[in-house]
DRENTOR-208140 format. One record per residue: chain; residue number from 1; x, y, z of N, C-alpha, C, O in turn. Coordinates in steps of 0.2 Angstrom, whole numbers. Each point is the difference from the previous one (the first is absolute). Layout:
BEGIN
mol->A&seq->NUM&nX->X&nY->Y&nZ->Z&caX->X&caY->Y&caZ->Z&cX->X&cY->Y&cZ->Z&oX->X&oY->Y&oZ->Z $
...
//
This chain:
BEGIN
mol->A&seq->1&nX->62&nY->25&nZ->35&caX->-5&caY->0&caZ->-5&cX->3&cY->1&cZ->-7&oX->3&oY->6&oZ->-1 $
mol->A&seq->2&nX->-4&nY->-10&nZ->-4&caX->3&caY->1&caZ->-7&cX->-5&cY->6&cZ->-3&oX->-6&oY->0&oZ->1 $
mol->A&seq->3&nX->10&nY->4&nZ->-5&caX->-4&caY->5&caZ->-4&cX->-4&cY->5&cZ->5&oX->-6&oY->1&oZ->-2 $
mol->A&seq->4&nX->9&nY->1&nZ->7&caX->-4&caY->4&caZ->5&cX->-1&cY->7&cZ->-3&oX->5&oY->3&oZ->-2 $
mol->A&seq->5&nX->-11&nY->-1&nZ->1&caX->-2&caY->7&caZ->-3&cX->-4&cY->4&cZ->4&oX->-4&oY->-2&oZ->4 $
mol->A&seq->6&nX->6&nY->9&nZ->-4&caX->-4&caY->4&caZ->4&cX->-7&cY->1&cZ->-4&oX->0&oY->-2&oZ->-6 $
mol->A&seq->7&nX->-4&nY->6&nZ->9&caX->-7&caY->1&caZ->-4&cX->1&cY->4&cZ->-6&oX->-3&oY->-2&oZ->-5 $
mol->A&seq->8&nX->8&nY->6&nZ->5&caX->1&caY->4&caZ->-6&cX->3&cY->-4&cZ->-6&oX->-2&oY->0&oZ->-6 $
mol->A&seq->9&nX->7&nY->-5&nZ->8&caX->3&caY->-4&caZ->-5&cX->-6&cY->-5&cZ->-2&oX->0&oY->-2&oZ->-6 $
mol->A&seq->10&nX->-4&nY->-1&nZ->11&caX->-5&caY->-4&caZ->-2&cX->-5&cY->3&cZ->-5&oX->-2&oY->-3&oZ->-5 $
mol->A&seq->11&nX->0&nY->9&nZ->6&caX->-4&caY->4&caZ->-5&cX->3&cY->0&cZ->-7&oX->-3&oY->-1&oZ->-5 $
mol->A&seq->12&nX->10&nY->3&nZ->5&caX->3&caY->0&caZ->-7&cX->0&cY->-7&cZ->-3&oX->-1&oY->0&oZ->-6 $
mol->A&seq->13&nX->2&nY->-5&nZ->10&caX->1&caY->-7&caZ->-3&cX->-6&cY->-2&cZ->-2&oX->0&oY->-4&oZ->-5 $
mol->A&seq->14&nX->-6&nY->6&nZ->7&caX->-7&caY->-3&caZ->-2&cX->-3&cY->5&cZ->-4&oX->-6&oY->-2&oZ->-3 $
mol->A&seq->15&nX->8&nY->8&nZ->3&caX->-4&caY->5&caZ->-4&cX->-6&cY->3&cZ->3&oX->-4&oY->3&oZ->-3 $
mol->A&seq->16&nX->4&nY->-4&nZ->10&caX->-6&caY->2&caZ->4&cX->2&cY->7&cZ->4&oX->6&oY->1&oZ->0 $
mol->A&seq->17&nX->-10&nY->2&nZ->2&caX->1&caY->6&caZ->4&cX->1&cY->-2&cZ->7&oX->-3&oY->-5&oZ->2 $
mol->A&seq->18&nX->7&nY->8&nZ->2&caX->1&caY->-1&caZ->7&cX->-7&cY->0&cZ->4&oX->-2&oY->-4&oZ->4 $
mol->A&seq->19&nX->-2&nY->9&nZ->-6&caX->-7&caY->1&caZ->3&cX->-4&cY->-7&cZ->-2&oX->-4&oY->-2&oZ->5 $
mol->A&seq->20&nX->4&nY->0&nZ->-11&caX->-4&caY->-7&caZ->-1&cX->3&cY->-6&cZ->4&oX->-4&oY->-4&oZ->2 $
mol->A&seq->21&nX->10&nY->4&nZ->-2&caX->3&caY->-5&caZ->4&cX->-2&cY->0&cZ->8&oX->-2&oY->-5&oZ->3 $
mol->A&seq->22&nX->2&nY->11&nZ->-1&caX->-2&caY->1&caZ->7&cX->-8&cY->-2&cZ->1&oX->-2&oY->-3&oZ->5 $
mol->A&seq->23&nX->-2&nY->5&nZ->-10&caX->-7&caY->-1&caZ->0&cX->-1&cY->-8&cZ->0&oX->-4&oY->-2&oZ->3 $
mol->A&seq->24&nX->8&nY->-1&nZ->-8&caX->-1&caY->-8&caZ->0&cX->2&cY->-3&cZ->7&oX->-3&oY->-5&oZ->2 $
mol->A&seq->25&nX->8&nY->8&nZ->1&caX->2&caY->-3&caZ->6&cX->-5&cY->1&cZ->5&oX->-2&oY->-4&oZ->4 $
mol->A&seq->26&nX->-1&nY->10&nZ->-4&caX->-6&caY->2&caZ->5&cX->-6&cY->-5&cZ->-1&oX->-3&oY->-2&oZ->5 $
mol->A&seq->27&nX->2&nY->1&nZ->-11&caX->-6&caY->-5&caZ->-2&cX->2&cY->-7&cZ->1&oX->-5&oY->-4&oZ->-1 $
mol->A&seq->28&nX->11&nY->2&nZ->3&caX->1&caY->-7&caZ->2&cX->2&cY->-4&cZ->-7&oX->1&oY->-6&oZ->1 $
mol->A&seq->29&nX->1&nY->10&nZ->-6&caX->2&caY->-3&caZ->-6&cX->7&cY->-2&cZ->0&oX->2&oY->-4&oZ->-4 $
mol->A&seq->30&nX->2&nY->7&nZ->8&caX->7&caY->0&caZ->0&cX->2&cY->-2&cZ->7&oX->-1&oY->4&oZ->4 $
mol->A&seq->31&nX->5&nY->-9&nZ->-3&caX->3&caY->-1&caZ->7&cX->4&cY->6&cZ->2&oX->3&oY->3&oZ->-4 $
mol->A&seq->32&nX->-2&nY->-2&nZ->11&caX->4&caY->5&caZ->2&cX->8&cY->-1&cZ->-2&oX->2&oY->-6&oZ->0 $
mol->A&seq->33&nX->2&nY->11&nZ->0&caX->7&caY->-1&caZ->-2&cX->4&cY->-2&cZ->6&oX->-3&oY->1&oZ->6 $
mol->A&seq->34&nX->9&nY->-3&nZ->-7&caX->4&caY->-1&caZ->6&cX->3&cY->7&cZ->2&oX->2&oY->4&oZ->-4 $
mol->A&seq->35&nX->-3&nY->-3&nZ->10&caX->2&caY->7&caZ->3&cX->7&cY->0&cZ->3&oX->1&oY->-4&oZ->5 $
mol->A&seq->36&nX->4&nY->8&nZ->-7&caX->6&caY->0&caZ->3&cX->2&cY->8&cZ->1&oX->0&oY->4&oZ->-5 $
mol->A&seq->37&nX->1&nY->-2&nZ->11&caX->2&caY->7&caZ->1&cX->-5&cY->5&cZ->-3&oX->2&oY->4&oZ->-3 $
mol->A&seq->38&nX->-8&nY->-6&nZ->5&caX->-6&caY->4&caZ->-2&cX->-1&cY->1&cZ->-8&oX->-4&oY->4&oZ->-2 $
mol->A&seq->39&nX->7&nY->-9&nZ->-2&caX->-1&caY->0&caZ->-7&cX->-3&cY->-7&cZ->-2&oX->3&oY->-5&oZ->2 $
mol->A&seq->40&nX->-8&nY->5&nZ->-6&caX->-3&caY->-6&caZ->-2&cX->4&cY->-2&cZ->-7&oX->2&oY->4&oZ->-4 $
mol->A&seq->41&nX->-1&nY->-11&nZ->4&caX->4&caY->-3&caZ->-5&cX->-5&cY->-5&cZ->-3&oX->-2&oY->-4&oZ->3 $
mol->A&seq->42&nX->2&nY->4&nZ->-10&caX->-5&caY->-4&caZ->-4&cX->5&cY->-5&cZ->-4&oX->5&oY->2&oZ->-2 $
mol->A&seq->43&nX->-8&nY->-8&nZ->1&caX->4&caY->-5&caZ->-3&cX->-4&cY->-3&cZ->-6&oX->-5&oY->3&oZ->-3 $
mol->A&seq->44&nX->8&nY->-8&nZ->0&caX->-3&caY->-3&caZ->-6&cX->-7&cY->-2&cZ->0&oX->-4&oY->1&oZ->-5 $
mol->A&seq->45&nX->2&nY->-3&nZ->11&caX->-7&caY->-2&caZ->1&cX->-5&cY->6&cZ->-1&oX->-5&oY->0&oZ->-2 $
mol->A&seq->46&nX->8&nY->6&nZ->5&caX->-4&caY->6&caZ->-1&cX->-1&cY->2&cZ->-7&oX->-5&oY->2&oZ->-3 $
mol->A&seq->47&nX->11&nY->-2&nZ->-1&caX->0&caY->1&caZ->-7&cX->-5&cY->-4&cZ->-4&oX->-4&oY->2&oZ->-4 $
mol->A&seq->48&nX->4&nY->-9&nZ->6&caX->-4&caY->-4&caZ->-4&cX->-7&cY->1&cZ->2&oX->-5&oY->0&oZ->-5 $
mol->A&seq->49&nX->3&nY->2&nZ->11&caX->-7&caY->1&caZ->2&cX->-2&cY->6&cZ->-4&oX->-6&oY->0&oZ->-2 $
mol->A&seq->50&nX->10&nY->6&nZ->2&caX->-2&caY->6&caZ->-3&cX->-1&cY->-2&cZ->-8&oX->-5&oY->3&oZ->-3 $
mol->A&seq->51&nX->9&nY->-7&nZ->0&caX->-1&caY->-1&caZ->-7&cX->-6&cY->-4&cZ->-1&oX->-4&oY->1&oZ->-5 $
mol->A&seq->52&nX->2&nY->-6&nZ->10&caX->-6&caY->-3&caZ->-1&cX->-6&cY->4&cZ->1&oX->-5&oY->0&oZ->-4 $
mol->A&seq->53&nX->5&nY->5&nZ->8&caX->-5&caY->5&caZ->1&cX->-1&cY->4&cZ->-7&oX->-6&oY->1&oZ->-2 $
mol->A&seq->54&nX->11&nY->1&nZ->0&caX->0&caY->4&caZ->-7&cX->-3&cY->-4&cZ->-5&oX->-4&oY->2&oZ->-4 $
mol->A&seq->55&nX->6&nY->-9&nZ->3&caX->-2&caY->-4&caZ->-5&cX->-8&cY->-1&cZ->1&oX->-4&oY->0&oZ->-5 $
mol->A&seq->56&nX->2&nY->-1&nZ->11&caX->-7&caY->-2&caZ->2&cX->-4&cY->6&cZ->-2&oX->-6&oY->0&oZ->-2 $
mol->A&seq->57&nX->8&nY->6&nZ->4&caX->-3&caY->7&caZ->-1&cX->-1&cY->0&cZ->-8&oX->-5&oY->3&oZ->-2 $
mol->A&seq->58&nX->10&nY->-4&nZ->-2&caX->0&caY->1&caZ->-7&cX->-5&cY->-5&cZ->-3&oX->-3&oY->1&oZ->-5 $
mol->A&seq->59&nX->2&nY->-7&nZ->8&caX->-5&caY->-5&caZ->-2&cX->-7&cY->2&cZ->2&oX->-5&oY->-3&oZ->-2 $
mol->A&seq->60&nX->4&nY->9&nZ->6&caX->-7&caY->2&caZ->2&cX->-2&cY->-1&cZ->7&oX->-6&oY->1&oZ->1 $
mol->A&seq->61&nX->10&nY->-4&nZ->3&caX->-2&caY->-2&caZ->7&cX->1&cY->6&cZ->4&oX->5&oY->4&oZ->-1 $
mol->A&seq->62&nX->-10&nY->-3&nZ->6&caX->1&caY->5&caZ->4&cX->4&cY->-2&cZ->7&oX->1&oY->-6&oZ->0 $
mol->A&seq->63&nX->0&nY->11&nZ->4&caX->5&caY->-1&caZ->5&cX->-3&cY->-5&cZ->6&oX->3&oY->-4&oZ->3 $
mol->A&seq->64&nX->-10&nY->4&nZ->-3&caX->-3&caY->-4&caZ->5&cX->1&cY->-8&cZ->-2&oX->2&oY->-4&oZ->3 $
mol->A&seq->65&nX->-3&nY->3&nZ->-10&caX->1&caY->-6&caZ->-3&cX->7&cY->-3&cZ->1&oX->2&oY->-5&oZ->1 $
mol->A&seq->66&nX->3&nY->10&nZ->-3&caX->7&caY->-1&caZ->1&cX->2&cY->-2&cZ->7&oX->4&oY->-5&oZ->1 $
mol->A&seq->67&nX->-7&nY->8&nZ->4&caX->1&caY->-1&caZ->7&cX->-2&cY->-7&cZ->2&oX->3&oY->-4&oZ->3 $
mol->A&seq->68&nX->-9&nY->2&nZ->-6&caX->-3&caY->-7&caZ->1&cX->5&cY->-5&cZ->-2&oX->1&oY->-5&oZ->3 $
mol->A&seq->69&nX->1&nY->6&nZ->-10&caX->5&caY->-5&caZ->-3&cX->6&cY->0&cZ->4&oX->3&oY->-5&oZ->1 $
mol->A&seq->70&nX->0&nY->11&nZ->1&caX->6&caY->0&caZ->4&cX->0&cY->-4&cZ->6&oX->4&oY->-3&oZ->2 $
mol->A&seq->71&nX->-10&nY->4&nZ->2&caX->-1&caY->-4&caZ->6&cX->0&cY->-7&cZ->-1&oX->3&oY->-4&oZ->4 $
mol->A&seq->72&nX->-6&nY->2&nZ->-10&caX->-1&caY->-7&caZ->-1&cX->7&cY->-3&cZ->-2&oX->2&oY->-5&oZ->2 $
mol->A&seq->73&nX->2&nY->9&nZ->-6&caX->7&caY->-2&caZ->-1&cX->4&cY->-1&cZ->6&oX->4&oY->-5&oZ->0 $
mol->A&seq->74&nX->-5&nY->10&nZ->4&caX->4&caY->0&caZ->7&cX->-1&cY->-7&cZ->4&oX->4&oY->-3&oZ->3 $
mol->A&seq->75&nX->-11&nY->2&nZ->-3&caX->-2&caY->-6&caZ->4&cX->2&cY->-7&cZ->-4&oX->2&oY->-5&oZ->4 $
mol->A&seq->76&nX->-1&nY->5&nZ->-11&caX->2&caY->-6&caZ->-3&cX->7&cY->-1&cZ->-1&oX->3&oY->-5&oZ->0 $
mol->A&seq->77&nX->1&nY->11&nZ->1&caX->7&caY->-1&caZ->0&cX->4&cY->-5&cZ->4&oX->4&oY->-4&oZ->-2 $
mol->A&seq->78&nX->-6&nY->4&nZ->9&caX->3&caY->-6&caZ->4&cX->-2&cY->-7&cZ->-3&oX->4&oY->-4&oZ->1 $
mol->A&seq->79&nX->-10&nY->4&nZ->-3&caX->-2&caY->-7&caZ->-2&cX->4&cY->-2&cZ->-7&oX->2&oY->-6&oZ->0 $
mol->A&seq->80&nX->-1&nY->11&nZ->-4&caX->3&caY->-1&caZ->-6&cX->8&cY->-2&cZ->1&oX->3&oY->-4&oZ->-3 $
mol->A&seq->81&nX->-1&nY->8&nZ->8&caX->7&caY->-2&caZ->2&cX->1&cY->-7&cZ->3&oX->5&oY->-3&oZ->-2 $
mol->A&seq->82&nX->-10&nY->1&nZ->6&caX->1&caY->-6&caZ->3&cX->-1&cY->-6&cZ->-6&oX->3&oY->-5&oZ->1 $
mol->A&seq->83&nX->-7&nY->7&nZ->-5&caX->-1&caY->-5&caZ->-6&cX->6&cY->-1&cZ->-4&oX->2&oY->-5&oZ->-2 $
mol->A&seq->84&nX->2&nY->11&nZ->1&caX->6&caY->0&caZ->-4&cX->5&cY->-4&cZ->4&oX->4&oY->-4&oZ->-3 $
mol->A&seq->85&nX->-3&nY->5&nZ->9&caX->5&caY->-3&caZ->4&cX->-2&cY->-8&cZ->0&oX->5&oY->-4&oZ->0 $
mol->A&seq->86&nX->-11&nY->3&nZ->1&caX->-2&caY->-8&caZ->0&cX->2&cY->-3&cZ->-7&oX->3&oY->-5&oZ->0 $
mol->A&seq->87&nX->-4&nY->9&nZ->-5&caX->1&caY->-3&caZ->-7&cX->8&cY->-1&cZ->-1&oX->2&oY->-4&oZ->-3 $
mol->A&seq->88&nX->2&nY->9&nZ->6&caX->7&caY->0&caZ->-1&cX->2&cY->-6&cZ->4&oX->5&oY->-4&oZ->-2 $
mol->A&seq->89&nX->-7&nY->3&nZ->8&caX->2&caY->-6&caZ->4&cX->-2&cY->-6&cZ->-3&oX->4&oY->-5&oZ->0 $
mol->A&seq->90&nX->-10&nY->5&nZ->-3&caX->-2&caY->-7&caZ->-3&cX->5&cY->-1&cZ->-6&oX->2&oY->-6&oZ->-1 $
mol->A&seq->91&nX->0&nY->11&nZ->-3&caX->4&caY->0&caZ->-6&cX->7&cY->-2&cZ->2&oX->3&oY->-5&oZ->-3 $
mol->A&seq->92&nX->0&nY->8&nZ->8&caX->6&caY->-2&caZ->3&cX->0&cY->-7&cZ->3&oX->5&oY->-4&oZ->-1 $
mol->A&seq->93&nX->-10&nY->2&nZ->4&caX->0&caY->-7&caZ->2&cX->0&cY->-5&cZ->-6&oX->3&oY->-5&oZ->1 $
mol->A&seq->94&nX->-7&nY->7&nZ->-6&caX->0&caY->-4&caZ->-6&cX->7&cY->-1&cZ->-3&oX->2&oY->-5&oZ->-2 $
mol->A&seq->95&nX->1&nY->11&nZ->2&caX->7&caY->0&caZ->-3&cX->5&cY->-4&cZ->4&oX->4&oY->-4&oZ->-3 $
mol->A&seq->96&nX->-5&nY->4&nZ->10&caX->4&caY->-4&caZ->4&cX->-1&cY->-7&cZ->-1&oX->4&oY->-4&oZ->0 $
mol->A&seq->97&nX->-11&nY->2&nZ->0&caX->-2&caY->-7&caZ->-1&cX->3&cY->-3&cZ->-7&oX->3&oY->-5&oZ->0 $
mol->A&seq->98&nX->-3&nY->9&nZ->-5&caX->3&caY->-2&caZ->-6&cX->7&cY->-1&cZ->0&oX->3&oY->-5&oZ->-3 $
mol->A&seq->99&nX->1&nY->10&nZ->6&caX->7&caY->0&caZ->1&cX->2&cY->-7&cZ->4&oX->5&oY->-3&oZ->-1 $
mol->A&seq->100&nX->-9&nY->2&nZ->6&caX->1&caY->-6&caZ->4&cX->-1&cY->-6&cZ->-4&oX->4&oY->-5&oZ->1 $
mol->A&seq->101&nX->-9&nY->5&nZ->-5&caX->-1&caY->-6&caZ->-4&cX->5&cY->-1&cZ->-5&oX->2&oY->-6&oZ->-1 $
mol->A&seq->102&nX->1&nY->11&nZ->-2&caX->5&caY->0&caZ->-5&cX->6&cY->-3&cZ->4&oX->4&oY->-4&oZ->-3 $
mol->A&seq->103&nX->-2&nY->6&nZ->9&caX->5&caY->-2&caZ->3&cX->0&cY->-7&cZ->2&oX->5&oY->-4&oZ->0 $
mol->A&seq->104&nX->-11&nY->1&nZ->2&caX->-1&caY->-7&caZ->1&cX->1&cY->-4&cZ->-6&oX->3&oY->-5&oZ->0 $
mol->A&seq->105&nX->-5&nY->8&nZ->-6&caX->0&caY->-4&caZ->-6&cX->8&cY->-1&cZ->-2&oX->1&oY->-5&oZ->-3 $
mol->A&seq->106&nX->3&nY->10&nZ->5&caX->7&caY->-1&caZ->-2&cX->4&cY->-4&cZ->5&oX->5&oY->-3&oZ->-2 $
mol->A&seq->107&nX->-8&nY->1&nZ->7&caX->3&caY->-5&caZ->5&cX->0&cY->-7&cZ->-2&oX->2&oY->-5&oZ->3 $
//
């Protein structure tokens, strides 16, 4: 895992307390860490999620609303990934077609 952080390091990186991070995890706002040798390690996705939580709280949203939004984002992520992959393949196919046509024109 790139940028593996312990909970103390995650707290320092996000400006949150360890207690709040654990509370958010208990409420389902934060996915569980990767556990190795009885130590949880958090990655860039955890940092991004906590930053989103802080941003939404600053905008006046409560934790229940943030949880609802987080759940929706988690459900949409696979669909968005599929859409991005499909667009990438479409674009690459288009590039390949153009390169093929250019090669034919040169013959």
